[in-house]
MARPAVO-146712 format. One record per residue (C-alpha): residue number from 1; x, y, z. Coordinates in steps of 0.001 Angstrom, whole numbers, m for minus. Example, Ala and Ser with C-alpha at 12.3 -4.5 7.8 and 13.67 -1.06 7.14 Angstrom:
BEGIN
- 1, 12300, m4500, 7800
- 2, 13670, m1060, 7140
This chain:
BEGIN
- 1, 118076, 138559, 12746
- 2, 121846, 137786, 12581
- 3, 122577, 135257, 9889
- 4, 126251, 134765, 10647
- 5, 127376, 133463, 14038
- 6, 130631, 133276, 15783
- 7, 130938, 130154, 17983
- 8, 133678, 129882, 20598
- 9, 133945, 126319, 22042
- 10, 136205, 127164, 25038
- 11, 136048, 130784, 26349
- 12, 137700, 131203, 29724
- 13, 135849, 133166, 32388
- 14, 138204, 134144, 35361
- 15, 137014, 133847, 38975
- 16, 138365, 135984, 41736
- 17, 140168, 133006, 43273
- 18, 142156, 132369, 40067
- 19, 140056, 129497, 38783
- 20, 138844, 129782, 35201
- 21, 135480, 128454, 34136
- 22, 134874, 127295, 30576
- 23, 132082, 128575, 28390
- 24, 130684, 127686, 24999
- 25, 129598, 130898, 23373
- 26, 127386, 131766, 20347
- 27, 127199, 135427, 19206
- 28, 126323, 137297, 16085
- 29, 129229, 138487, 14131
- 30, 130085, 142036, 15008
- 31, 128597, 141955, 18507
- 32, 131657, 143836, 19875
- 33, 130531, 146768, 17694
- 34, 126832, 146556, 18578
- 35, 126736, 145104, 22146
- 36, 123859, 142711, 22751
- 37, 122270, 141240, 25897
- 38, 123742, 137910, 27137
- 39, 121790, 134802, 28020
- 40, 123527, 132464, 30493
- 41, 122933, 128783, 31093
- 42, 125067, 127582, 33995
- 43, 125033, 123858, 34798
- 44, 127532, 121053, 35604
- 45, 126428, 118743, 32744
- 46, 129419, 118897, 30365
- 47, 128786, 121263, 27511
- 48, 131251, 119317, 25332
- 49, 129174, 116118, 25317
- 50, 126528, 116014, 28101
- 51, 124078, 118692, 26812
- 52, 125613, 119266, 23392
- 53, 122597, 117868, 21533
- 54, 120012, 120094, 23251
- 55, 122402, 123108, 23310
- 56, 122815, 122928, 19556
- 57, 119029, 123079, 18936
- 58, 118516, 126188, 21205
- 59, 121454, 128472, 21725
- 60, 122345, 129070, 18082
- 61, 118722, 129809, 17254
- 62, 118520, 132359, 19990
- 63, 121891, 133892, 19099
- 64, 120542, 134503, 15594
- 65, 117797, 136622, 17110
- 66, 120405, 139056, 18375
- 67, 121687, 137659, 21692
- 68, 124999, 136317, 23030
- 69, 124303, 132801, 24369
- 70, 126714, 131551, 26932
- 71, 126718, 127989, 28190
- 72, 128991, 127645, 31171
- 73, 130158, 124417, 32933
- 74, 130230, 124856, 36704
- 75, 133515, 124538, 38623
- 76, 135083, 121128, 38500
- 77, 133029, 119926, 35501
- 78, 133822, 119593, 31788
- 79, 136641, 121886, 31002
- 80, 136029, 124221, 33903
- 81, 138871, 124361, 36549
- 82, 138540, 123802, 40201
- 83, 136659, 121185, 42216
- 84, 132912, 120558, 42541
- 85, 131580, 120506, 46111
- 86, 127740, 120216, 46135
- 87, 124597, 121108, 44399
- 88, 123564, 124792, 44887
- 89, 126474, 125391, 47221
- 90, 127635, 128869, 48297
- 91, 130672, 128436, 46019
- 92, 128371, 127614, 42985
- 93, 126407, 130784, 43601
- 94, 129478, 132935, 44243
- 95, 130878, 131802, 40817
- 96, 127409, 132486, 39201
- 97, 127331, 136033, 40410
- 98, 130868, 136565, 39157
- 99, 129953, 135141, 35772
- 100, 127032, 137447, 35438
- 101, 129109, 140419, 36367
- 102, 131947, 139365, 33973
- 103, 129414, 138918, 31126
- 104, 127858, 142327, 31698
- 105, 131294, 143992, 31474
- 106, 132310, 142547, 28120
- 107, 132543, 144793, 25109
- 108, 130036, 142505, 23236
- 109, 127402, 142672, 26059
- 110, 124949, 145521, 26499
- 111, 125292, 145167, 30261
- 112, 122003, 143277, 30630
- 113, 121974, 139544, 31332
- 114, 119267, 136857, 31274
- 115, 119583, 133411, 32828
- 116, 117829, 130307, 31448
- 117, 117887, 126746, 32620
- 118, 115979, 123562, 33275
- 119, 116289, 121577, 36504
- 120, 119673, 122426, 37947
- 121, 119838, 125467, 35726
- 122, 116244, 126299, 36670
- 123, 117208, 126282, 40364
- 124, 120267, 128423, 40136
- 125, 118584, 130991, 37915
- 126, 116120, 131658, 40614
- 127, 118866, 131641, 43244
- 128, 120965, 134147, 41296
- 129, 117937, 136394, 41044
- 130, 117283, 136029, 44811
- 131, 120974, 136998, 45434
- 132, 120418, 140283, 43615
- 133, 122792, 140122, 40734
- 134, 122592, 143745, 39392
- 135, 122930, 142870, 35790
- 136, 120464, 139929, 35910
- 137, 117212, 141499, 34507
- 138, 115243, 138403, 33571
- 139, 115072, 134642, 34216
- 140, 113522, 131666, 32557
- 141, 113291, 128787, 34973
- 142, 112010, 125304, 33923
- 143, 111302, 122224, 36047
- 144, 112756, 123735, 39211
- 145, 111622, 124265, 42912
- 146, 111339, 127077, 45401
- 147, 111908, 124733, 48401
- 148, 114957, 122385, 48267
- 149, 113584, 120256, 51145
- 150, 109791, 120005, 50703
- 151, 109642, 119829, 46949
- 152, 112949, 118501, 45442
- 153, 114373, 115124, 44610
- 154, 115602, 114263, 48108
- 155, 112616, 114543, 50511
- 156, 108856, 115102, 49852
- 157, 106476, 115642, 52666
- 158, 109276, 114790, 55008
- 159, 109636, 111350, 53505
- 160, 112977, 110181, 51982
- 161, 112467, 109641, 48302
- 162, 113990, 106659, 46459
- 163, 115220, 109201, 43883
- 164, 117631, 110724, 46366
- 165, 120088, 107857, 46265
- 166, 119405, 107349, 42552
- 167, 120359, 110969, 41915
- 168, 123460, 110585, 44115
- 169, 124498, 107687, 41945
- 170, 123745, 109571, 38719
- 171, 125596, 112744, 39790
- 172, 128667, 110818, 40810
- 173, 128752, 109125, 37285
- 174, 127932, 112380, 35487
- 175, 130904, 114139, 36956
- 176, 133338, 111281, 36611
- 177, 134621, 111625, 32963
- 178, 137700, 113657, 32164
- 179, 137886, 117037, 30406
- 180, 138689, 116967, 26662
- 181, 142409, 117049, 25931
- 182, 141585, 118884, 22708
- 183, 140613, 121918, 24876
- 184, 142764, 121634, 28029
- 185, 145869, 119903, 26608
- 186, 148132, 117583, 28574
- 187, 146719, 118755, 31861
- 188, 143597, 116564, 31299
- 189, 144871, 113501, 33304
- 190, 145946, 115495, 36349
- 191, 142659, 117369, 36329
- 192, 140726, 114173, 35986
- 193, 142502, 112269, 38824
- 194, 142215, 115156, 41179
- 195, 138450, 115454, 40491
- 196, 138008, 111724, 41191
- 197, 140101, 111784, 44365
- 198, 138305, 114790, 45836
- 199, 134767, 114186, 44625
- 200, 132272, 114648, 47494
- 201, 130300, 111758, 48878
- 202, 126959, 113340, 48134
- 203, 125029, 110191, 48957
- 204, 126085, 110671, 52527
- 205, 125739, 114456, 52614
- 206, 122140, 114541, 51373
- 207, 120946, 111799, 53778
- 208, 122610, 113510, 56738
- 209, 119917, 116182, 56735
- 210, 116504, 114471, 57279
- 211, 114934, 117644, 58540
- 212, 114394, 121038, 56915
- 213, 117483, 122650, 58417
- 214, 119857, 125378, 57232
- 215, 121429, 123049, 54585
- 216, 118066, 122901, 52703
- 217, 116991, 126499, 53444
- 218, 120097, 127671, 51647
- 219, 119038, 128045, 48040
- 220, 115368, 127763, 48792
- 221, 114005, 130981, 47341
- 222, 110745, 130577, 49278
- 223, 112678, 131762, 52311
- 224, 112330, 135328, 50879
- 225, 110339, 135647, 47641
- 226, 110690, 139484, 47753
- 227, 114407, 139107, 47198
- 228, 113751, 138215, 43600
- 229, 113419, 141385, 41489
- 230, 114218, 140079, 38076
- 231, 111273, 139228, 35795
- 232, 110659, 135524, 36026
- 233, 109097, 133135, 33346
- 234, 108558, 129884, 34994
- 235, 107506, 126600, 33285
- 236, 106731, 123095, 34401
- 237, 105092, 119854, 33269
- 238, 102363, 117669, 34631
- 239, 104432, 114594, 33989
- 240, 107463, 115995, 35804
- 241, 108341, 115823, 39484
- 242, 108595, 119549, 39708
- 243, 105031, 120545, 38856
- 244, 104259, 122947, 41863
- 245, 106821, 125759, 41256
- 246, 104815, 127708, 38585
- 247, 101967, 128013, 41061
- 248, 104239, 128979, 43902
- 249, 105970, 131712, 41994
- 250, 102903, 133088, 40377
- 251, 101282, 133392, 43777
- 252, 104193, 134822, 45664
- 253, 106473, 136945, 43560
- 254, 106174, 140726, 43552
- 255, 108488, 140816, 40603
- 256, 106889, 140425, 37088
- 257, 106074, 136620, 36703
- 258, 104502, 134547, 34086
- 259, 103770, 130777, 34779
- 260, 103133, 128106, 32163
- 261, 102478, 124362, 32771
- 262, 102140, 121873, 30000
- 263, 101632, 118014, 29897
- 264, 105388, 117613, 29584
- 265, 107998, 115479, 31236
- 266, 111440, 116686, 32509
- 267, 112441, 118374, 29308
- 268, 112297, 121681, 27454
- 269, 108753, 122212, 25991
- 270, 109936, 122189, 22342
- 271, 111343, 118641, 22740
- 272, 109287, 117174, 25531
- 273, 106668, 114416, 25680
- 274, 103745, 113975, 26095
- 275, 102772, 116576, 23532
- 276, 101610, 119033, 22447
- 277, 105024, 120596, 22174
- 278, 105121, 124278, 21787
- 279, 107435, 126921, 20304
- 280, 109231, 127486, 23514
- 281, 112155, 129381, 21876
- 282, 109704, 131927, 20363
- 283, 108071, 132402, 23801
- 284, 111502, 132802, 25388
- 285, 112518, 135319, 22710
- 286, 109438, 137486, 23546
- 287, 110439, 137412, 27231
- 288, 114036, 138361, 26468
- 289, 113096, 141013, 23939
- 290, 110908, 142832, 26426
- 291, 112992, 142561, 29587
- 292, 116465, 142699, 28087
- 293, 115866, 144989, 25052
- 294, 112864, 147062, 26137
- 295, 110664, 146000, 23177
- 296, 106950, 146598, 23807
- 297, 105545, 143267, 22632
- 298, 102875, 142791, 25321
- 299, 104568, 139956, 27083
- 300, 104099, 141662, 30466
- 301, 100322, 141566, 29867
- 302, 100203, 137785, 29334
- 303, 97979, 135766, 31751
- 304, 99657, 135132, 35092
- 305, 99058, 131343, 34941
- 306, 98532, 129223, 31779
- 307, 98087, 125437, 31953
- 308, 97318, 122465, 29733
- 309, 93970, 121080, 31065
- 310, 94342, 117318, 30502
- 311, 91533, 115095, 29374
- 312, 90914, 111730, 31088
- 313, 92500, 108973, 29134
- 314, 93093, 105266, 29749
- 315, 96306, 105001, 31840
- 316, 99499, 104028, 30030
- 317, 103204, 104179, 30979
- 318, 104071, 106432, 28034
- 319, 102164, 108915, 25807
- 320, 103339, 110707, 22692
- 321, 100395, 113173, 23098
- 322, 97971, 114004, 25935
- 323, 94673, 115388, 24689
- 324, 93238, 118562, 26342
- 325, 93195, 122267, 25963
- 326, 95068, 125407, 27092
- 327, 93453, 127429, 29861
- 328, 94576, 130785, 31206
- 329, 94036, 132818, 34400
- 330, 94752, 136599, 34390
- 331, 95721, 136386, 38056
- 332, 96883, 133648, 40402
- 333, 95470, 132297, 42678
- 334, 92410, 132716, 40550
- 335, 89247, 134087, 42201
- 336, 87217, 131997, 39624
- 337, 88442, 128676, 41127
- 338, 86166, 127491, 43946
- 339, 86325, 124574, 46391
- 340, 84137, 121547, 46458
- 341, 84315, 119482, 49650
- 342, 83784, 115798, 49766
- 343, 83775, 113929, 53049
- 344, 85339, 110510, 53809
- 345, 82946, 107681, 54873
- 346, 83508, 104004, 55018
- 347, 84746, 103374, 51465
- 348, 83007, 106399, 50254
- 349, 83537, 110086, 49343
- 350, 80239, 111966, 49942
- 351, 78566, 115235, 50534
- 352, 78056, 114782, 54266
- 353, 80411, 113535, 57005
- 354, 79736, 110174, 58789
- 355, 81158, 108113, 61568
- 356, 83385, 105230, 60426
- 357, 86755, 103576, 60824
- 358, 88817, 102063, 58027
- 359, 92219, 100637, 57959
- 360, 95191, 101127, 55648
- 361, 97094, 97897, 56119
- 362, 100858, 97453, 55416
- 363, 102095, 96112, 52063
- 364, 105507, 96351, 50471
- 365, 103916, 95929, 47068
- 366, 102071, 99181, 46910
- 367, 103834, 101726, 44755
- 368, 104660, 99463, 41766
- 369, 102232, 101467, 39623
- 370, 103738, 104820, 40473
- 371, 105975, 105417, 37483
- 372, 109194, 107533, 37641
- 373, 109458, 110710, 39659
- 374, 111375, 112276, 36668
- 375, 110176, 110877, 33370
- 376, 112537, 111756, 30548
- 377, 110840, 110060, 27588
- 378, 113718, 107498, 27341
- 379, 111490, 104430, 27228
- 380, 108501, 102463, 28564
- 381, 107518, 102276, 32182
- 382, 108066, 105923, 33128
- 383, 104531, 107199, 33625
- 384, 101952, 105994, 36232
- 385, 100183, 102778, 35146
- 386, 96625, 101703, 35831
- 387, 96306, 102235, 39633
- 388, 94071, 99299, 40420
- 389, 96824, 97026, 41615
- 390, 97989, 99811, 44057
- 391, 94420, 100612, 44948
- 392, 93807, 97036, 45982
- 393, 96502, 97405, 48588
- 394, 95219, 100781, 49913
- 395, 92379, 102155, 51890
- 396, 90051, 103524, 49210
- 397, 87242, 106091, 49338
- 398, 85086, 106479, 46217
- 399, 82636, 109120, 45134
- 400, 79408, 108639, 43307
- 401, 79632, 109319, 39489
- 402, 79934, 113131, 38962
- 403, 76822, 114603, 37373
- 404, 78637, 116963, 35149
- 405, 82105, 117478, 33691
- 406, 84432, 118937, 36435
- 407, 87680, 120863, 35725
- 408, 90089, 120321, 38595
- 409, 92686, 123086, 38622
- 410, 94978, 123675, 41554
- 411, 96208, 121664, 44493
- 412, 93552, 119363, 46029
- 413, 93794, 119291, 49849
- 414, 93210, 116215, 51929
- 415, 92516, 116254, 55712
- 416, 92576, 112980, 57616
- 417, 91826, 111850, 61178
- 418, 94320, 109111, 61455
- 419, 96027, 106825, 64035
- 420, 99014, 104586, 63487
- 421, 100180, 101465, 65450
- 422, 103830, 102590, 65380
- 423, 105632, 105645, 66603
- 424, 106816, 106367, 63083
- 425, 104716, 106288, 59946
- 426, 104281, 107716, 56509
- 427, 101322, 107921, 54214
- 428, 100862, 108302, 50471
- 429, 97499, 109790, 49380
- 430, 96503, 109477, 45683
- 431, 93522, 111095, 43934
- 432, 92458, 108769, 41069
- 433, 89913, 108944, 38265
- 434, 87718, 105793, 38182
- 435, 86841, 105585, 34563
- 436, 83800, 103750, 33021
- 437, 86204, 101286, 31326
- 438, 87200, 99992, 34797
- 439, 90691, 101556, 34829
- 440, 91954, 103787, 37622
- 441, 93966, 106748, 36408
- 442, 96243, 108804, 38751
- 443, 95235, 112410, 38837
- 444, 97627, 113686, 41510
- 445, 99166, 112635, 44808
- 446, 100834, 113846, 48028
- 447, 102887, 112061, 50766
- 448, 103460, 112971, 54422
- 449, 105830, 111731, 57118
- 450, 103371, 111705, 60052
- 451, 106256, 112647, 62468
- 452, 106311, 115884, 60466
- 453, 102646, 116597, 60945
- 454, 103309, 120044, 62462
- 455, 106707, 120965, 60946
- 456, 109423, 119645, 58692
- 457, 111947, 121248, 61030
- 458, 111310, 118697, 63838
- 459, 110251, 115024, 64009
- 460, 107629, 114253, 66669
- 461, 107065, 110548, 67241
- 462, 103487, 109358, 67132
- 463, 101713, 107891, 70209
- 464, 100489, 104500, 68807
- 465, 96696, 104467, 68734
- 466, 96280, 108187, 69242
- 467, 94193, 109976, 66655
- 468, 95732, 112975, 64869
- 469, 94306, 115365, 62347
- 470, 96713, 115859, 59472
- 471, 96463, 117850, 56315
- 472, 98407, 117602, 53110
- 473, 98219, 119381, 49818
- 474, 98494, 117079, 46815
- 475, 100538, 118204, 43863
- 476, 99128, 120850, 41512
- 477, 97157, 119612, 38523
- 478, 94762, 120620, 35700
- 479, 92587, 117708, 34899
- 480, 89106, 117242, 33351
- 481, 86870, 114644, 35123
- 482, 84151, 113772, 32630
- 483, 80496, 113321, 33783
- 484, 79959, 109777, 34848
- 485, 83438, 109270, 36196
- 486, 84164, 108778, 39915
- 487, 86876, 110053, 42162
- 488, 88886, 107871, 44476
- 489, 91160, 108762, 47428
- 490, 93629, 105944, 48094
- 491, 95706, 105932, 51240
- 492, 98677, 103643, 51928
- 493, 101342, 103462, 54617
- 494, 104176, 102742, 52152
- 495, 104936, 103596, 48536
- 496, 108058, 101734, 47459
- 497, 110265, 102621, 45678
- 498, 108911, 106189, 45306
- 499, 109453, 106547, 49082
- 500, 112037, 104779, 51225
- 501, 109826, 102806, 53650
- 502, 109792, 103005, 57480
- 503, 111602, 99999, 59013
- 504, 108384, 98407, 60609
- 505, 105073, 97603, 58872
- 506, 102466, 100182, 59767
- 507, 98676, 99880, 60016
- 508, 96847, 103227, 59928
- 509, 93261, 103645, 61058
- 510, 91357, 106406, 59382
- 511, 88226, 107761, 61267
- 512, 87333, 110907, 59398
- 513, 88440, 113519, 56919
- 514, 87666, 115284, 53699
- 515, 88902, 116219, 50235
- 516, 88800, 119891, 49128
- 517, 88803, 119862, 45335
- 518, 89705, 123054, 43447
- 519, 87123, 123415, 40689
- 520, 87260, 125897, 37788
- 521, 84372, 126805, 35558
- 522, 84285, 124414, 32698
- 523, 86563, 125446, 29804
- 524, 85535, 125339, 26200
- 525, 88286, 125272, 23589
- 526, 91794, 126616, 23877
- 527, 91878, 129953, 25684
- 528, 95406, 130786, 24391
- 529, 97595, 129518, 21562
- 530, 101266, 128847, 21029
- 531, 103491, 128623, 17882
- 532, 104907, 125358, 16733
- 533, 108376, 124419, 17912
- 534, 111422, 126020, 16271
- 535, 115100, 125361, 16577
- 536, 118550, 125312, 15014
- 537, 119761, 122398, 12831
- 538, 120595, 119399, 15028
- 539, 124082, 118385, 15993
- 540, 125754, 115956, 13526
- 541, 126155, 112598, 15342
- 542, 127162, 109063, 14439
- 543, 125996, 106338, 16702
- 544, 127463, 102852, 16864
- 545, 124132, 101002, 17333
- 546, 120765, 101625, 18905
- 547, 120031, 102752, 22476
- 548, 117936, 100437, 24661
- 549, 115703, 101020, 27624
- 550, 113855, 98397, 29750
- 551, 111949, 98064, 33001
- 552, 110753, 94838, 34395
- 553, 109201, 93701, 37753
- 554, 110224, 90260, 39063
- 555, 108748, 88452, 42064
- 556, 110230, 85351, 43663
- 557, 107277, 83421, 44974
- 558, 109491, 81368, 47262
- 559, 111297, 84162, 49101
- 560, 108576, 86843, 48596
- 561, 111163, 89275, 47094
- 562, 110092, 91683, 44429
- 563, 112782, 93338, 42246
- 564, 112339, 96294, 39905
- 565, 115111, 96103, 37291
- 566, 115718, 99188, 35145
- 567, 118400, 99292, 32477
- 568, 119355, 101618, 29689
- 569, 122196, 101907, 27203
- 570, 123370, 104815, 25065
- 571, 125705, 103382, 22396
- 572, 129027, 105014, 21691
- 573, 128126, 108145, 19747
- 574, 130543, 110363, 17841
- 575, 130119, 114115, 17815
- 576, 131089, 114787, 14116
- 577, 131929, 118391, 14942
- 578, 134996, 117460, 17117
- 579, 135223, 113737, 17137
- 580, 134523, 112980, 20788
- 581, 132884, 109599, 21277
- 582, 130793, 109002, 24432
- 583, 128468, 106296, 25698
- 584, 126857, 105030, 28823
- 585, 125061, 102132, 30486
- 586, 122756, 101995, 33609
- 587, 121346, 99282, 35652
- 588, 119142, 99851, 38770
- 589, 117906, 97003, 40929
- 590, 115340, 97945, 43601
- 591, 114419, 94968, 45882
- 592, 112132, 94411, 48907
- 593, 110745, 91302, 50588
- 594, 107051, 90757, 51189
- 595, 105954, 92265, 54623
- 596, 109514, 93209, 55507
- 597, 109993, 97018, 54711
- 598, 113420, 96906, 56431
- 599, 114608, 94700, 53632
- 600, 114470, 97553, 51053
- 601, 117595, 97909, 49065
- 602, 118824, 99444, 45840
- 603, 121989, 98691, 43728
- 604, 122841, 101142, 40926
- 605, 125665, 100720, 38377
- 606, 126699, 103478, 35935
- 607, 129300, 102965, 33192
- 608, 130528, 105905, 31034
- 609, 132987, 106006, 28233
- 610, 134712, 109067, 26692
- 611, 137453, 109031, 24056
- 612, 138788, 109917, 20653
- 613, 141089, 107789, 18568
- 614, 143892, 106257, 20701
- 615, 142673, 108221, 23751
- 616, 140007, 106215, 25521
- 617, 138671, 106507, 29115
- 618, 135909, 104996, 31080
- 619, 134424, 105110, 34536
- 620, 132179, 102912, 36667
- 621, 130236, 104069, 39722
- 622, 128450, 101390, 41845
- 623, 126163, 102705, 44445
- 624, 124100, 100662, 47059
- 625, 121793, 101635, 49855
- 626, 119822, 99615, 52434
- 627, 118523, 100276, 55912
- 628, 117618, 99044, 59322
- 629, 115613, 100380, 62254
- 630, 118139, 103184, 63017
- 631, 120216, 103917, 60011
- 632, 120576, 104023, 56271
- 633, 123800, 102277, 54970
- 634, 125359, 103613, 51822
- 635, 128254, 102270, 49779
- 636, 129812, 103793, 46665
- 637, 132687, 102501, 44580
- 638, 134284, 104629, 41851
- 639, 136689, 103154, 39259
- 640, 138368, 104679, 36292
- 641, 140431, 103219, 33382
- 642, 142637, 104796, 30706
- 643, 142359, 102411, 27841
- 644, 142528, 98999, 29606
- 645, 144699, 100246, 32435
- 646, 143081, 100886, 35898
- 647, 144043, 104380, 37007
- 648, 141734, 105044, 39981
- 649, 139714, 103309, 42688
- 650, 137960, 104760, 45646
- 651, 135282, 103396, 47970
- 652, 132953, 105398, 50251
- 653, 130968, 103609, 53070
- 654, 128930, 105153, 55793
- 655, 125859, 104814, 57918
- 656, 123554, 107749, 58415
- 657, 120955, 107951, 61203
- 658, 117416, 107995, 59938
- 659, 116814, 111086, 62143
């Protein structure tokens, strides 16, 4: 272990086109005499302020174990030069490969590189591995996806997600503050204004591709799993939007792979909720030690798939801890997991099929119990609530009480015989736990654009009234259903604001189908164990007040409009290491009128401030989206101030065909 570290806040990494990327580096003293492997985290989220708190907990700790830890801001972000163009773009990957090669060639590097990241960094770590970076020997990818279309933040099951426009608003705000003059000098203003002027209109770009075309296939590592040759440790969380990737990679990679899924939200497992948190850094160290240093520590013999099997609990919109136990499978898919089939009947799930018809009638109110696609643990209202209000507006099929405790591990599959009364329709299918206390707890769910029933690469209009057989895999889950509880399948033809609704109300008639439930032999206690979380001392901060988070649902009984209002404030907070003070404020308003899905609209306002002493800047990004029968209409305004003086304004406005 290296007790003394050298920290470099602004190391320049030259690109072949003359642009220089900025890195924050931690390395043991004397690394140039005894070269060490490098661990790269490569994301756009501003190392100087955006991720500084979490960086401080993790990278210095890992560096002390004998690694050079390198946190790089992508082109056009933070103190890195150049202009940002898009997420996971060819330019982003070209830069990543050059960064990896540059790191491997440094005198303090052994020539071996690992890549670690969550979300964006989890994506591009897999992508760099798929692009065959020679020095990249191992990857740790958290909360990521293998398919940018089918299982990302933009589309799911071929349906446009509400989070797509929310992420476009957030990204535009994230990338709007200036670089720090303390690092880039007097060039800061010119860099800032050029970035604002040339920032891409991502809200339009992402919505211009409603099908799984080449835009989404680029960067989707599922296009060629065999291209990944680096060893991959993949992690996810049951309370995160990206919960399927560990299963996909464990099942498909020929390279060494280890998959781990906890009860966590969209955060690293040593700082996530719900607990239990684990010693993620210690687990990562074992991975790096073996694949980057050749230490025989047995990590390559760990179970292929490990998951937190969650107990049934009364639903709540936040949890500090989720009771359960760790289960492990030596191989994945596991031959120990069988299938139990339950058939749909009129209001029932049973052992035998039966003839029936049952309707899912339209309602713009279903979906209010969904929670957030990406819970971050910021405040109340993020997790799925009691599902009874949504169930009351859905077509429901209930089982008898189960006779014995059932461990559901894997992706339940639902097949429906269904007809719609419109040429375009979507369905949301939820699997719920009907508990003896009367509550309905969400186990897992899936969605499907019925025009994508055969492929996400082409949309085929429905013939109204014609019966189709459609199948959809619900999201992966590990969940214990106790004896005496019942299962419920709930089907709806909208799910706002989780999904952007079709423009006309849809009634769907269900006349058959079944649920295939993946069932694992009942687990006893923990089958594996993890150390307690570790980390470096936290970053010294001084906040000017308390942060606030709120979520409320308002209904106007006269107009029939329902509004979901989400707000959050991060007070001005000083980084005591270098004096930068940053703060932010968010307001989202999602609105829809009763029985009028075409009225769906969202307005999102982000304010950010960044300054030090007499140097003060702030930005405001206002993003709105609404639709009609043919198009989505998107407007975005970006404003910037230096002190109290306006220095920039730009408006984007466009209409994008629904496709």
